[in-house]
C-alpha positions in Angstrom: 81.2 117.9 67.0 84.9 118.6 65.7 84.2 118.1 61.7 87.5 116.0 61.6 85.6 113.2 63.3 83.3 112.5 60.8 86.6 111.3 58.5 86.9 107.6 58.2 90.3 107.9 59.6 93.0 110.2 61.1 94.9 112.1 58.2 98.7 112.9 58.4 101.5 113.3 55.9 104.5 115.7 55.5 104.2 119.2 54.0 105.4 119.2 50.3 108.4 121.3 49.6 106.2 124.0 47.9 103.6 124.0 51.0 106.9 124.2 53.5 108.4 127.1 51.5 105.7 129.9 52.8 105.2 127.6 56.5 107.0 130.0 58.6 106.6 133.2 56.4 105.0 136.0 58.5 103.0 137.2 55.4 101.9 134.4 54.1 98.3 134.9 53.7 95.8 134.8 51.0 92.4 136.7 50.8 89.0 136.0 48.9 86.4 138.7 49.8 82.8 138.0 48.6 80.5 140.7 48.2 76.8 139.4 48.5 73.7 142.0 48.3 71.7 140.7 51.1 72.1 139.7 54.7 73.9 136.3 55.8 72.7 134.9 58.9 75.7 134.2 61.8 74.2 130.8 62.4 73.8 129.6 58.5 77.3 130.8 58.2 78.6 128.7 61.1 76.6 125.8 59.5 78.0 126.3 56.3 81.8 126.3 57.3 81.1 123.4 59.1 80.0 121.8 56.2 82.7 122.6 53.9 85.1 121.6 56.8 83.9 118.4 56.2 84.1 118.3 52.6 87.8 119.4 52.3 90.5 117.2 53.9 93.1 120.3 54.5 90.3 122.0 56.4 90.5 119.6 59.2 94.3 119.9 59.7 96.8 121.1 62.2 100.6 121.3 61.7 103.1 119.4 64.1 106.4 119.7 64.0 108.8 116.9 65.3 112.0 116.7 67.3 113.9 116.3 64.0 111.9 119.4 62.4 110.0 117.9 60.1 106.4 119.3 59.6 103.5 117.3 59.4 99.6 118.0 58.3 97.7 115.9 61.0 93.8 115.8 61.7 94.3 114.4 65.3 93.3 117.0 67.8 92.6 119.8 64.9 90.4 122.5 66.7 87.6 124.3 65.1 88.1 127.2 62.4 87.7 130.6 63.8 84.5 132.8 62.3 84.5 136.4 63.2 81.0 138.8 62.7 81.0 142.4 62.6 79.0 145.0 61.6 79.9 146.2 58.3 80.6 150.2 57.9 81.7 150.7 54.1 82.8 149.5 51.1 86.5 149.5 52.3 86.0 148.0 55.4 86.8 144.6 54.6 90.7 145.9 53.4 90.8 147.8 56.7 89.5 144.5 58.3 91.9 142.4 56.4 95.0 144.7 57.2 94.3 144.1 60.9 93.9 140.3 60.5 97.0 140.1 58.9 98.8 141.1 62.4 97.3 137.9 63.9 99.0 135.1 63.7 97.5 131.5 62.6 97.9 128.7 65.4 98.9 126.2 63.0 99.6 123.7 66.3 95.9 124.0 67.2 93.9 124.3 64.2 93.9 124.7 60.4 95.4 128.0 59.5 92.3 129.9 57.9 89.8 132.1 59.4 86.5 133.6 58.2 85.1 137.0 58.9 81.6 138.3 58.2 80.9 142.1 58.1 77.4 142.2 57.8 74.2 144.8 57.0 70.8 144.0 55.9 71.6 145.2 52.3 75.3 144.0 51.8 77.5 141.5 53.2 81.4 140.7 52.9 82.5 137.5 53.7 86.3 137.3 53.8 88.2 134.2 53.8 91.6 134.6 55.2 94.0 131.5 54.4 97.7 130.7 54.9 99.4 129.8 51.4 100.8 126.5 52.5 97.4 125.1 52.5 95.8 126.7 49.7 96.2 129.0 46.3 93.8 132.2 45.7 91.7 129.8 43.2 91.2 127.2 45.9 90.1 130.1 48.1 87.5 131.2 45.2 85.9 127.3 44.9 86.0 127.3 48.9 83.7 130.6 48.8 81.7 129.1 46.2 81.2 126.0 48.0 80.1 128.3 51.3 77.6 130.2 49.0 75.7 127.1 47.8 75.3 125.9 51.5 74.3 129.6 52.4 71.8 129.3 49.7 70.4 125.8 50.2 70.9 125.5 54.0 69.5 122.0 53.7 71.7 120.7 51.2 74.2 117.8 52.6 77.7 118.0 52.4 79.5 115.8 49.9 83.0 115.0 51.4 85.6 114.9 48.9 88.0 112.0 48.9 91.9 112.9 49.7 92.7 115.5 46.7 95.6 114.4 44.7 99.2 115.9 45.7 101.3 118.1 43.3 103.9 115.7 44.2 106.7 113.6 42.1 103.6 110.6 41.7 101.5 113.0 40.1 103.6 115.2 38.0 104.3 113.8 34.5 107.1 111.8 34.2 109.0 113.5 31.2 109.3 116.5 33.7 112.5 116.9 35.9 114.0 119.0 38.2 116.8 121.5 37.3 119.9 119.2 37.6 122.3 122.2 38.1 120.2 123.6 40.9 120.3 120.1 42.5 124.2 120.0 42.7 124.2 123.6 44.3 121.1 122.4 46.8 123.0 119.1 47.7 126.2 121.4 48.5 123.8 124.0 50.5 122.1 121.1 52.5 125.3 119.6 53.5 126.4 122.8 55.0 123.4 123.4 56.5 123.0 120.0 58.1 126.3 121.1 60.1 124.6 124.2 61.7 120.7 122.9 61.5 118.8 124.8 64.0 115.1 123.6 64.8 112.5 126.4 65.3 109.5 126.0 67.0 106.1 127.7 67.2 107.5 130.5 69.8 109.9 131.2 67.5 107.7 132.1 65.0 105.5 134.0 67.0 108.6 135.9 67.9 109.4 136.8 64.2 105.4 137.3 63.0 105.2 140.0 65.4 108.5 141.6 64.6 108.0 141.8 61.0 104.4 143.3 61.9 106.3 145.9 64.0 108.3 146.9 61.2 106.2 146.4 58.0 102.6 148.3 57.4 100.1 146.6 55.1 98.6 148.8 52.0 96.3 147.7 49.5 94.2 149.7 46.7 91.3 148.3 45.0 90.4 148.7 40.9 86.8 147.8 39.7 85.6 147.3 36.6 82.0 147.5 35.7 80.4 145.0 33.8 80.5 147.1 30.4 83.8 147.9 31.1 84.6 144.3 31.5 83.2 143.0 28.4 84.8 146.1 26.4 88.4 145.1 28.2 87.9 141.4 26.9 86.4 142.4 23.3 89.7 144.7 23.1 92.1 141.9 23.8 90.6 139.4 21.5 90.6 142.1 18.5 94.3 142.7 19.2 94.8 138.6 19.5 96.0 138.9 22.9 95.2 137.2 26.4 93.5 139.7 29.1 96.3 138.2 31.9 99.3 139.4 29.1 97.6 142.7 28.3 97.0 143.5 32.3 100.8 142.7 33.0 101.6 144.9 30.0 99.6 147.6 31.5 100.7 147.2 35.1 104.1 147.7 33.8 103.3 150.7 31.8 101.7 152.3 34.8 104.8 151.6 37.1 106.8 152.8 33.9 105.0 156.0 34.0 105.4 156.9 37.7 108.8 155.2 38.6 110.4 154.9 35.6 113.3 152.4 34.7 116.0 153.3 36.8 115.7 150.5 39.6 116.6 147.0 38.2 113.9 145.5 40.4 111.3 147.2 38.0 112.6 145.5 35.0 111.4 142.1 36.9 107.8 141.4 36.8 105.9 138.1 38.1 103.0 136.1 37.0 101.2 132.9 38.3 99.9 129.6 37.0 97.0 127.2 37.9 98.9 123.9 37.6 95.7 121.6 38.2 95.3 120.7 34.5 98.9 119.8 34.0 99.1 117.3 36.8 98.7 113.5 35.8 95.6 113.3 38.1 93.6 116.9 37.9 92.6 117.5 41.8 89.8 119.8 39.9 88.3 122.0 42.3 89.7 120.5 45.6 91.2 122.5 48.4 95.2 122.7 48.2 98.0 124.6 46.7 98.1 123.9 42.9 100.0 127.1 41.9 103.4 128.0 40.7 105.2 130.9 39.0 107.4 132.5 37.2 109.4 136.0 37.2 110.8 137.5 34.2 113.2 140.0 32.9 111.4 142.9 30.9 112.5 146.4 30.6 109.4 148.5 29.7 110.3 150.1 26.4 108.0 153.4 26.6 108.0 154.8 22.9 106.7 151.8 21.5 102.9 151.6 20.9 101.2 150.0 24.1 99.8 146.8 22.2 103.2 146.4 20.3 104.8 146.1 23.9 101.9 143.9 24.9 102.8 141.4 22.0 106.5 141.5 22.7 105.9 140.6 26.7 103.5 137.6 25.3 106.4 136.1 23.2 108.5 136.5 26.2 105.8 134.8 28.7 105.4 132.0 26.0 109.1 131.3 26.1 109.4 131.2 29.9 105.9 130.5 31.1 105.3 126.9 30.3 103.8 124.2 32.4 106.9 121.9 32.4 109.0 124.3 33.7 106.7 125.6 36.3 106.4 122.1 37.4 109.9 121.4 37.3 110.6 124.5 39.6 108.2 122.5 42.1 110.2 119.3 41.8 113.4 121.5 42.3 112.0 122.9 45.6 111.9 119.3 46.7 115.6 119.1 46.9 116.1 121.2 49.7 116.1 120.1 53.2 113.1 120.9 54.8 114.6 122.5 58.0 116.4 124.7 55.6 113.4 126.3 54.3 112.7 127.4 58.0 116.3 128.6 58.5 116.1 130.7 55.5 112.9 132.4 56.7 114.4 133.1 60.2 117.6 134.3 59.0 115.4 137.0 56.6 113.4 138.0 59.5 114.8 137.1 62.8 117.1 140.1 63.0 113.9 142.1 63.3 113.2 141.0 66.6 113.6 143.0 69.4 115.4 142.5 73.2 112.2 142.2 74.9 111.1 139.3 72.9 111.3 136.0 74.3 113.5 134.3 71.6 115.6 137.3 70.9 118.9 135.7 72.0 118.4 132.7 69.9 117.3 134.6 66.9 119.7 137.0 67.1 122.8 134.5 67.7 121.4 132.6 64.5 121.0 135.9 62.6 124.4 136.9 63.5 126.3 133.7 62.6 127.8 133.8 58.9 127.1 130.9 57.2 125.6 129.5 53.8 122.2 130.8 54.2 123.8 134.4 54.8 125.8 133.8 51.8 122.3 132.3 50.0 120.4 135.5 50.6 123.0 138.0 50.0 123.5 136.3 46.4 119.8 136.4 45.5 119.0 139.4 47.2 116.1 138.3 49.2 116.8 140.9 52.3 115.4 143.8 49.5 113.3 144.7 46.7 113.7 142.5 43.8 110.6 142.2 41.9 108.5 145.4 40.8 105.3 143.7 40.9 103.8 140.0 40.4 100.2 139.6 38.8 98.1 136.8 40.0 94.7 136.4 37.6 92.0 133.9 38.9 90.8 134.6 35.1 87.0 134.6 35.0 85.3 132.3 37.2 81.6 131.1 35.9 79.8 131.1 39.2 75.9 131.6 39.8 74.7 134.7 40.6 72.0 133.5 43.1 72.3 131.8 46.3 68.7 131.9 47.6 68.3 135.1 49.0 71.7 136.2 48.3 73.0 137.6 45.1 77.0 137.3 44.2 77.9 141.0 43.4 81.7 140.3 42.8 84.8 138.7 44.5 88.1 140.1 45.5 91.6 138.5 45.7 94.1 140.2 47.8 97.7 138.7 48.2 100.3 140.5 50.9 102.5 142.9 49.6 106.0 142.2 50.7 109.8 143.7 51.0 110.8 141.3 48.1 108.1 141.9 46.1 107.0 145.2 45.9 103.2 145.0 44.3 101.2 142.1 44.8 98.2 142.2 42.0 95.4 140.1 42.3 92.8 140.0 39.7 89.2 138.1 39.3 86.0 138.2 37.2 83.1 137.3 38.9 79.2 138.1 38.0 80.6 139.8 34.7 82.9 142.4 36.8 86.8 142.3 36.7 88.3 143.3 40.3 91.8 144.1 40.7 93.3 144.6 44.3 97.2 145.8 44.9 98.6 145.1 47.9 102.2 146.4 48.9 103.9 147.6 52.2 104.4 151.2 52.7 108.0 150.9 54.0 108.8 149.4 50.3 106.8 151.8 48.3 105.1 155.2 49.3 101.3 155.5 49.2 101.7 158.6 47.4 103.8 156.6 44.5 100.7 153.9 44.7 97.7 156.5 44.1 99.7 157.8 41.3 100.2 154.1 40.0 96.9 153.3 40.3 95.5 156.5 38.3 98.1 156.0 35.8 96.6 152.5 35.2 93.0 153.7 35.5 94.0 156.3 32.3 95.8 153.5 30.4 93.0 151.0 30.8 90.1 153.6 29.8 92.6 154.8 26.8 93.9 151.5 25.6 91.1 149.0 26.6 87.9 151.2 27.0 
């Protein structure tokens, strides 16, 4: 039985603006890997996935695009979530498998845009969850992983079906928060221009830019892991310096970046960090599955001749000014000013030029990209077709998850975001079972593997020196 049929009613709603933004993105996956001591039964995993699919509404939807180009989540006709199972070869095998899976498009019009992959041996198992950003953030995936583990540990446990989760929309954002008025006027003009030249894109168009993107870009990922003792020392050192772990890590990343790449390129002065917005909404969705995150990009030219902790404090002061919940929520409201189909237009304008003449929609997409219009100017003004940001840090912080699930022990969790052409380094951090893990995603066309190896080595040295 399709889990969607166990719901009381058909679920349908339009994608929110911040969900629509990444919809047609060819590199919009979020990945969480759970490493377990013990062997996971394929049959029990499939049963656990069916239960969590019943539990969370957005695990029961496909995406329907109507004639006007509006995108809708709909549980009607949604097929099952794919589960793939392979023998596990090494500790790095999960990264290799993720990079392979990046190149496989989700079937938006058929099933929920999420996949489970199990790499198994009798001693160690890796459970990988790959999900499109439009229905989740990384913390949602971590919570989802915990739900799966609970059912693996206790297969007889009944599924608690959650009500439809609160949305991160105007009704659920505090009344005192408003969108950016100047941006609203600018976007209104852009919407008018787009309305005259609007093009509606479909699933075949998406698959064309998806395959073209992965023909041109090669994903890579590096891992940096701290032991329980190292993680404990890091936290203690940050407390001693009256500094958050998040800011200390961001400062360390920028220090390593400077040591290897210097300060010459302007994009190296730009860094981003993410925020979980759940507790800042009127109705907190708690551990519901959905997209409840925002972020900020700040300018910070690394000052190399100052002591590290002085630099971290200066960065913290800058973050305090810019990294405010009301500003993040305001940005989410501002996204809503843009015509939904315009988000698709921007994505196809950026990546449609990569489509090869042997692809089915080459004529349509090459003509669209060659047309000089308001979208062309928008992308050029914001430099969206080149590297704009040196690094982005998403830290899920410490998650208090149990270590034992029946015969399985939670060893660690890893969180990987896809590197992009615009954001050179995508850094995902999470602390589980007392161990901090850091994954660094990038594409080799944006930064060389040699540079990234030097970056990782510099980061390890700095963490050992300043926080060990």
